[in-house]
C-alpha positions, 0 to 999 in steps of 0.5 A: 779269309780275307782278313786272316790272308791280310794278318798273315801279309802284314806279319810276313812284311815285318819278318822280311825287313826284320831279317833284312835290318842287321845287313842295312846296319852294317851297310851303314857301318861300312858306308863312312869315308874311313875304310874298316875291316870287318876284323877291326869292327868285331875287335872294336867291340869285343877287344877295344884297344883305346890305341886303335884309331879304327876301334875308336871310330866304330865305337865313338861314331859309327855305332852310336850314329848307327844306332841313333839313326834306328831310334830317332827314326822309330820315335819320330814315327810313333809320335807321328802315329801318336798325332795322327790318332789323337786328331784324327788327322793324317796331316798331323805330326810333330813337326807340322803341328808345332811339336818340334818349333816348341822343343826347338824354341826352348833349345834355342835359349839353352844354347844363346842364353849363356846360362851354363845349366842350360847349355849342359846336355840336361839342360838341353834335353829337359828344355827339349822336352819342355818345349815339346810339351808346352806346345803340344798342350797349346795344339790340343787346347786349340783342337778344342775350339777348332773343328776343322783339320785345316784350320789345326793345321794352319795354327801349327804353321803359324805356331812354328812361323811364330817360334821361328821369329823369336829364334831369329831374334835370339841369333840377332843378339847372340854371339858368333860361337853361340850362333855357331852351336845352334846352327849347326844343332838346327841342320840336324846330324846323327853324329853328335851323339856319344857313346855314354850318352846312348843309354840314357837316349835308349832308356827315354825311347823305350819308356815312351814305346812301351807307354804307347803300347800300354794305351793301344787299345784307347788308341784303337777306341779312339779311331772311331771318334770321340763320341763311341770313345766316350760311350765305351768308357774312354777317360778322353782328357787322360788319354789326350794328356798321356799321349801329348806326353808321350808324343813330348817325350819321343819328340823331345829327346830325339830334337835335343840330341839330333836337332828338327827332322822334319817329315818322318813323323808324317810320312812313315805313318801314312805309308805303314797304314797304306800298307798294313791297311789296319786300324789295330795300334799294335801293329801300327807301333811296331810297323811305324818303328820299324820302318822309321828306323829303316827309313832314317837308317837308308837316308843317313846311309845315303848321306854318308856315302855322299859325304866325301862330294857334298854334306847333305843335313839329315832334315834337308835330306828327309824333306826332300823324300817326305814333302814329295810323299805328303802331297801324294797323300793329300792328293789321293784323299782329294781324289 
């Protein structure tokens, strides 16, 4: 009976959030500095006029930005959930373990080497995906050598410091134009994506989510521990590589287009576990995606409302909120 009540409560929470989501999306769309009427929003979608400035703002800026907020929040949250399950560590995440750093390092090369094929959008995306995957493999290799979760986190932080040092060296020898482009990217933003690019991003995101759902059963077993997983016939090496690949895909594509966004992948999966109290990864995946999307949508809405007074990078804003929550998680585990 208690399990049934918990399941019902979880479904109600998700249903309420789904019902609220369209309203949050609409608030985000109208939160820019330029006032646009609901009629203009309707016409921009169904009766687009390329000569109408308001239509262009809606189609080319606000809809892509809102969509990217939802996708980025969902993708990073699912990636964080995968990392925390793989390493059985609530403090694991793509940002903390250096996977974001790997993506950022190769993106820095693409921005500051001047090689034409790397400067293109596809070059940047490929660099981010490759960097995320390579650093994911490095962290996975270290996880076999160290048994302590704290040691693994320290290695992740050291990898981040190492990549930062290389990036600083690249910045010192890059041109002013290359340095400016990389700095703007590194601050993090959801408004660099064009409408024409969205189908490609959505495709990669869907592949990542579907791939994660396909391995939900092995993920459920991994929570029990590696020994139990082996006894139940789980091919650990294969599952680990798939998890790293999916994490690299979800993290890399978001990092390429939005810059490094901190703490979403760390805080949201922990929040979901606190609220839902379940080990079923089908529920956790869906809830993490939904909560992550809503969280980043709310963050970006606040940023837009404050734009007239101060320009806040999305990476800085998520860190302001996420860092105290992570401290709370640490203290809760120590209590």
